[in-house]
C-alpha positions as CSV (number, residue, x, y, z in Angstrom):
1,M,0.0,0.0,0.0
2,N,1.2,3.5,-0.8
3,D,0.6,5.5,2.3
4,L,0.6,9.3,1.7
5,K,0.8,11.3,5.0
6,L,0.7,15.0,4.3
7,T,2.9,16.0,7.2
8,D,4.1,19.1,5.4
9,I,0.9,20.1,3.8
10,S,-2.0,21.4,5.9
11,T,-4.8,23.8,6.0
12,N,-4.4,26.5,8.6
13,N,-7.0,29.0,9.9
14,T,-6.2,32.0,12.1
15,L,-9.0,33.6,14.1
16,S,-9.4,37.2,15.2
17,G,-12.4,39.2,16.2
18,K,-13.6,42.7,16.8
19,Y,-16.7,44.5,18.0
20,K,-18.5,47.8,17.9
21,L,-21.3,49.1,20.3
22,F,-24.2,51.5,19.8
23,V,-26.8,52.9,22.2
24,V,-30.2,53.0,20.5
25,D,-33.3,54.9,21.7
26,S,-37.0,54.0,21.7
27,N,-37.3,55.3,18.1
28,N,-34.6,52.9,17.0
29,E,-32.2,55.8,16.4
30,V,-28.5,55.6,17.4
31,V,-27.7,58.2,20.1
32,R,-24.2,57.1,20.8
33,D,-21.6,54.8,19.1
34,Y,-18.3,53.5,20.1
35,P,-15.2,52.7,18.1
36,W,-14.2,49.2,16.9
37,Q,-12.3,47.3,19.6
38,K,-10.6,43.8,19.6
39,N,-11.6,40.8,21.7
40,L,-10.1,37.8,23.4
41,I,-11.0,34.3,21.9
42,L,-11.2,31.8,24.8
43,N,-9.8,28.3,24.9
44,Q,-13.3,26.8,25.0
45,G,-14.1,28.6,21.8
46,M,-10.9,27.2,20.1
47,D,-11.9,23.7,21.3
48,A,-15.4,24.2,19.8
49,V,-14.0,24.8,16.3
50,P,-14.1,21.0,15.2
51,Y,-17.8,20.8,16.2
52,Y,-19.4,24.1,15.1
53,T,-19.0,26.1,11.9
54,Y,-17.4,29.5,12.4
55,E,-20.7,31.3,11.8
56,N,-22.3,29.0,14.3
57,L,-19.8,29.9,17.0
58,M,-21.2,33.5,17.0
59,R,-25.0,32.9,17.0
60,Y,-25.6,34.7,20.3
61,A,-24.5,38.0,21.9
62,A,-24.2,38.4,25.7
63,G,-23.6,41.4,27.9
64,G,-23.0,42.0,31.6
65,N,-21.3,44.1,34.3
66,G,-18.2,42.0,35.1
67,T,-14.9,43.9,35.7
68,R,-12.1,41.3,35.8
69,S,-9.4,41.8,33.2
70,N,-8.8,39.9,30.0
71,S,-5.1,40.3,30.4
72,I,-2.5,41.1,33.1
73,Y,0.7,43.0,32.2
74,S,3.9,42.1,34.1
75,A,4.9,45.8,34.7
76,D,8.6,45.6,35.7
77,S,8.4,41.9,36.5
78,S,9.9,39.6,33.9
79,A,10.0,35.8,33.2
80,S,12.0,33.3,31.2
81,V,11.4,29.8,29.9
82,A,13.8,26.8,30.2
83,G,12.4,23.5,29.0
84,N,8.8,23.3,30.1
85,T,9.2,25.7,33.1
86,V,8.6,29.4,33.2
87,T,10.2,31.3,36.1
88,L,9.1,34.7,37.4
89,V,11.5,37.4,38.5
90,P,9.3,39.8,40.6
91,G,9.5,43.5,40.0
92,V,9.7,46.3,42.6
93,I,7.2,48.9,41.5
94,S,3.6,49.0,42.6
95,G,1.4,46.6,40.6
96,S,4.2,44.3,39.4
97,I,3.6,40.6,39.7
98,Q,5.2,39.2,42.8
99,A,3.9,35.6,42.4
100,F,1.9,33.8,39.7
101,T,-0.5,32.7,42.4
102,G,-1.1,36.2,43.7
103,S,-4.3,38.1,43.2
104,Y,-4.3,40.3,40.1
105,G,-6.8,41.6,37.6
106,G,-9.8,40.5,39.6
107,Y,-8.6,36.8,39.8
108,G,-7.7,35.0,43.0
109,S,-4.7,33.6,41.1
110,G,-3.4,35.8,38.4
111,L,-2.1,32.9,36.4
112,Q,-4.3,29.8,35.9
113,V,-4.1,26.6,34.0
114,G,-5.1,27.2,30.4
115,D,-3.9,30.9,30.4
116,V,-1.4,32.0,27.7
117,I,1.8,33.9,28.5
118,Q,2.9,36.1,25.7
119,F,6.4,37.5,25.9
120,Q,7.6,40.9,24.7
121,D,9.2,39.1,21.6
122,F,5.7,37.6,20.8
123,S,6.6,34.1,21.7
124,Q,3.9,32.2,23.6
125,V,3.4,29.3,26.0
126,Q,0.3,27.8,27.5
127,V,0.1,27.1,31.2
128,L,-0.3,23.5,32.4
129,A,0.3,24.0,36.2
130,V,1.1,26.9,38.5
131,S,3.2,27.1,41.7
132,G,4.4,30.3,43.3
133,I,6.9,31.9,41.0
134,S,7.1,29.1,38.5
135,A,4.7,27.3,36.1
136,S,4.7,24.3,33.8
137,V,4.1,25.3,30.2
138,T,3.8,24.0,26.7
139,P,5.5,24.0,24.3
140,G,8.9,23.6,25.8
141,G,11.9,25.6,24.7
142,T,14.1,28.5,25.7
143,I,12.9,32.1,26.0
144,P,15.2,34.7,27.5
145,L,14.2,36.9,30.5
146,Q,11.8,39.7,29.4
147,P,8.4,41.3,30.2
148,F,5.2,39.5,29.4
149,T,1.4,39.6,29.4
150,I,-0.9,36.9,30.8
151,W,-3.9,36.4,28.6
152,K,-6.8,35.0,30.5
153,T,-7.8,32.5,27.9
154,S,-8.9,30.0,30.6
155,Q,-12.1,31.9,31.2
156,V,-15.3,30.0,30.5
157,G,-17.7,33.0,30.0
158,L,-18.6,36.5,31.2
159,Q,-18.0,37.3,34.8
160,S,-21.5,38.5,35.5
161,E,-23.8,37.9,32.5
162,Y,-27.0,40.0,32.5
163,Q,-28.6,39.4,29.0
164,R,-28.1,37.1,26.0
165,T,-29.9,37.4,22.6
166,N,-30.1,36.1,19.1
167,N,-32.2,39.0,17.9
168,Y,-30.3,40.0,14.7
169,F,-30.4,43.5,13.3
170,A,-30.3,42.9,9.6
171,G,-28.9,44.8,6.6
172,A,-25.7,45.6,4.7
173,G,-22.9,46.5,7.1
174,Y,-24.6,44.8,10.0
175,C,-25.1,41.1,8.8
176,Q,-22.8,40.1,6.0
177,T,-19.9,38.0,4.8
178,T,-17.0,39.5,2.9
179,T,-13.7,38.1,1.6
180,L,-10.2,39.7,1.4
181,N,-7.3,38.3,-0.6
182,T,-3.7,38.8,0.7
183,T,-0.4,37.5,-0.5
184,S,-0.4,34.9,2.3
185,S,-4.1,34.1,3.1
186,V,-7.7,34.5,2.1
187,I,-9.7,36.2,4.9
188,T,-13.4,35.5,5.4
189,Q,-15.1,38.2,7.5
190,L,-18.2,36.9,9.2
191,R,-20.3,39.7,10.7
192,R,-23.5,39.7,12.8
193,T,-25.3,42.5,14.6
194,W,-27.7,42.0,17.6
195,D,-30.1,44.2,19.4
196,F,-30.5,43.6,23.1
197,N,-33.8,44.2,24.9
198,Y,-34.9,47.7,25.7
199,E,-34.0,48.5,29.3
200,T,-36.9,49.2,31.8
201,S,-34.4,50.8,34.2
202,P,-30.9,52.2,33.6
203,Y,-28.0,49.6,33.2
204,T,-24.3,50.0,32.7
205,Y,-22.5,47.3,30.5
206,T,-18.9,46.6,31.3
207,E,-18.4,43.3,29.4
208,V,-19.8,41.7,26.2
209,G,-19.2,38.4,24.4
210,V,-20.5,36.2,21.6
211,G,-21.1,32.4,21.6
212,W,-22.9,29.4,20.2
213,G,-25.3,28.6,23.1
214,S,-28.5,30.2,24.1
215,S,-27.7,30.3,27.9
216,E,-24.8,28.2,29.1
217,N,-21.8,30.2,30.3
218,N,-19.4,27.6,28.8
219,T,-20.6,28.4,25.3
220,I,-18.9,31.7,25.0
221,L,-16.4,32.1,22.1
222,S,-14.9,35.4,23.1
223,R,-15.1,38.0,25.8
224,V,-14.5,41.7,25.9
225,I,-13.9,43.9,28.9
226,L,-15.1,47.3,27.7
227,P,-12.5,50.1,27.8
228,T,-15.3,52.5,28.7
229,P,-18.5,51.4,30.5
230,V,-21.6,51.8,28.3
231,Y,-24.6,53.4,30.1
232,I,-28.0,52.4,28.8
233,G,-30.9,54.6,30.0
234,S,-34.5,53.5,30.5
235,S,-36.2,52.8,27.1
236,Q,-32.8,52.5,25.4
237,K,-31.0,49.4,24.2
238,L,-27.6,48.1,23.4
239,R,-26.6,47.2,19.8
240,L,-23.6,45.0,19.2
241,I,-21.7,44.3,16.0
242,Y,-19.3,41.4,16.0
243,E,-17.0,40.4,13.2
244,L,-15.0,37.1,13.2
245,D,-12.2,37.1,10.7
246,V,-10.9,33.7,9.5
247,A,-7.6,33.8,7.7
248,V,-7.2,30.7,5.6
249,S,-3.8,29.6,4.3
250,P,-1.6,28.6,2.5
251,T,-2.4,30.6,-0.6
252,A,-0.3,32.4,-3.1
253,S,-0.2,33.3,-6.8
254,Y,0.9,30.6,-9.3
255,P,2.7,28.3,-8.8
256,G,1.6,28.4,-5.1
257,T,3.3,27.5,-1.9
258,P,6.0,24.9,-2.2
259,F,5.8,21.7,0.0
260,T,7.4,18.4,0.4
261,A,5.4,15.3,1.4
262,S,6.6,12.0,2.7
263,I,5.0,9.4,0.4
264,A,6.0,5.7,0.9
265,G,6.8,4.2,-2.4
266,W,6.6,7.5,-4.3
267,G,9.5,9.7,-5.4
268,T,13.2,9.6,-4.7
269,G,13.6,8.7,-1.0
270,S,9.8,8.8,-0.6
271,I,9.9,12.6,-0.8
272,V,7.6,14.2,-3.4
273,Y,7.7,17.9,-4.2
274,G,4.9,20.1,-5.3
275,Y,2.8,23.2,-4.8
276,Q,-0.3,23.8,-2.7
277,S,-2.9,26.6,-2.6
278,V,-6.4,27.6,-1.6
279,D,-8.6,27.3,-4.6
280,A,-12.0,28.5,-3.2
281,I,-13.2,29.2,0.3
282,I,-16.3,27.0,0.7
283,M,-17.4,28.1,4.1
284,A,-20.8,28.6,5.8
285,Y,-21.5,32.3,5.6
286,V,-23.7,34.9,7.3
287,D,-26.4,36.3,5.0
288,G,-28.0,39.8,5.1
289,N,-30.5,38.7,7.7
290,G,-28.0,37.1,10.0
291,N,-28.8,33.5,9.0
292,Q,-26.5,30.7,7.8
293,G,-26.0,30.1,4.2
294,G,-23.8,28.0,1.9
295,Y,-21.7,24.9,2.4
296,S,-19.1,24.1,4.9
297,I,-15.9,22.5,3.5
298,S,-12.9,24.7,4.2
299,E,-13.4,24.8,8.0
300,P,-12.6,22.0,10.5
301,A,-16.3,21.5,11.3
302,A,-17.1,20.7,7.7
303,T,-20.8,19.7,7.4
304,S,-20.9,19.0,3.6
305,G,-18.1,16.5,3.2
306,P,-15.4,17.2,2.2
307,N,-14.4,14.7,-0.4
308,L,-10.8,13.9,-1.2
309,F,-9.8,13.6,-4.9
310,V,-6.8,12.6,-7.0
311,S,-6.4,13.4,-10.7
312,N,-3.9,13.6,-13.6
313,S,-4.3,17.4,-13.9
314,S,-1.0,19.2,-13.9
315,S,-2.6,22.7,-13.6
316,S,-1.4,24.9,-10.7
317,V,-3.7,27.7,-11.7
318,V,-6.0,28.8,-8.9
319,G,-9.6,28.5,-10.1
320,G,-8.7,26.2,-12.9
321,D,-10.1,22.7,-13.6
322,K,-8.3,20.2,-11.3
323,G,-10.2,17.2,-12.8
324,G,-7.9,16.7,-15.8
325,G,-8.8,13.8,-18.1
326,F,-9.1,11.3,-15.2
327,A,-10.1,11.9,-11.6
328,D,-11.7,10.0,-8.8
329,Q,-12.8,10.8,-5.2
330,V,-13.5,9.3,-1.8
331,G,-15.1,10.5,1.4
332,M,-12.9,11.6,4.3
333,A,-13.2,10.1,7.8
334,T,-12.3,12.4,10.8
335,D,-9.9,11.4,13.6
336,A,-11.0,12.1,17.2
337,Y,-10.1,15.6,18.2
338,V,-7.7,16.1,21.2
339,P,-8.8,19.1,23.2
340,G,-6.2,21.9,23.3
341,S,-4.4,20.6,20.2
342,Y,-6.2,22.8,17.7
343,T,-5.4,20.2,15.1
344,L,-7.7,17.8,13.2
345,Y,-6.9,15.1,10.7
346,R,-9.2,13.7,8.0
347,N,-8.3,10.6,6.0
348,G,-9.5,8.9,2.9
349,T,-8.4,5.7,1.0
350,F,-8.6,5.0,-2.7
351,Q,-9.1,1.3,-3.3
352,V,-7.2,-1.0,-5.6
353,A,-9.7,-0.5,-8.5
354,Q,-9.5,3.3,-8.3
355,M,-7.1,5.5,-10.2
356,A,-4.6,2.7,-11.2
357,R,-2.5,5.0,-13.4
358,N,1.0,6.2,-13.9
359,D,0.2,9.9,-14.3
360,L,-1.2,10.9,-10.9
361,R,-0.4,14.5,-10.4
362,T,-2.9,16.4,-8.3
363,I,-4.5,15.8,-4.9
364,G,-6.9,17.9,-2.9
365,F,-10.4,18.2,-1.4
366,G,-13.6,20.0,-2.1
367,L,-17.3,20.0,-2.4
368,N,-18.8,16.9,-4.1
369,Y,-21.9,18.5,-5.3
370,Y,-21.2,18.6,-9.0
371,G,-20.0,15.1,-9.4
372,S,-16.3,14.7,-9.9
373,S,-15.7,18.1,-11.6
374,W,-13.1,19.9,-9.5
375,A,-13.3,23.3,-11.1
376,D,-13.4,26.7,-9.6
377,G,-16.0,26.9,-6.8
378,H,-15.9,23.2,-6.1
379,C,-12.2,22.5,-5.2
380,A,-11.3,24.0,-1.8
381,Y,-7.6,23.1,-1.7
382,F,-5.2,21.4,-4.0
383,A,-1.6,20.2,-4.2
384,V,0.1,19.7,-7.6
385,L,3.1,17.3,-7.6
386,T,6.1,18.3,-9.7
387,E,6.3,14.8,-11.2
388,N,3.8,12.1,-12.3
389,Q,3.3,9.3,-9.8
390,T,2.1,5.7,-10.2
391,K,-0.6,3.6,-8.4
392,T,-1.0,0.0,-9.6
393,N,-4.2,-2.1,-9.5
394,V,-3.0,-4.1,-6.5
395,Q,-2.4,-1.0,-4.3
396,T,-4.5,1.2,-2.2
397,L,-3.7,4.9,-1.7
398,S,-4.3,6.4,1.7
399,L,-4.2,10.1,2.1
400,S,-4.4,12.4,5.1
401,W,-5.1,16.1,5.4
402,M,-4.4,18.2,8.5
403,W,-6.5,21.2,9.6
404,T,-4.8,23.5,12.2
405,W,-6.1,26.7,13.7
406,G,-4.9,29.5,15.9
407,R,-5.9,32.9,17.2
408,V,-4.6,36.4,17.5
409,L,-4.4,37.4,21.1
410,S,-6.0,40.8,21.7
């Protein structure tokens, strides 16, 4: 059996979010608006990615009056990493961190399991255990002594939730999906807007968030501590816009991003060279009314497949036909997800009777809605090998594709 394990070819998604708030009066007129601000995507939101499409992760908006921080800065304290241990050097000025287990930012312990420490040089580690001025972290390595920020990614919701809603405010600019193309990724921008209930008495919001559940606190994707409290008077309401940006890579202009794949029985020394690229973002989207539309293929929680294909096409052109003269496809099975790994594998196997040829050139996956035509709009990702490869009629061909995702801390 030729076993193709795509260890050096994967689909990566990077998540970031932002929000904007309005105060709306009883005539549905905006009386105050606030600038766009960033948010913190929580660990539980990252672990929900294999199970919910991205638009589904932001079905509900929540608000409350909690005050604990989303991040804690080290001030003149500093820390370093050696192996899997981070060690704190306490500072001397007021507000500096004296111990990881000390009370900071509204938390009984400033550093908790699941938090992320981001250093001044932007390197990051996640916390596995905490004790005094040291903590066990992953990944291991060496990071020199420097200032840092503790990101409270271990939170499981708002501190003091007051209201949650899925009452969408429809219209262009409020509920929509847009796409941006860059030299390194394709960014899908999913946006929803919610109107909270009118207040019967004054209320001041200090925190907001979005999530996928109607009530449970552990269904919050992201939380924001407001830089300025938002006062809502009687007969007024809060309006929240949230945009989740999903950067999908690799993508590049022809001939795409180079890769090498370890393929037993193929190529010199089982190493095969080629190019890979995003072909079409087939992702569930938010329509103008705030509802879900489209198919889900490009995201880890794919709900419409995807199907894996192999063909004799040698075209590396994005949007071109990848079917060639001969192509076949198989379904993909999903491996069990390991929480905290932010990695998912899908696998498919071509049987002995399938694609027994000596000119196999392209592999990829996409939407099997239009038969075996892997043209623009159907193929999500592809990899074109630099040389033809052979599969005989007594061999199976097993392929594996890896999805990974990360977040921008903010």
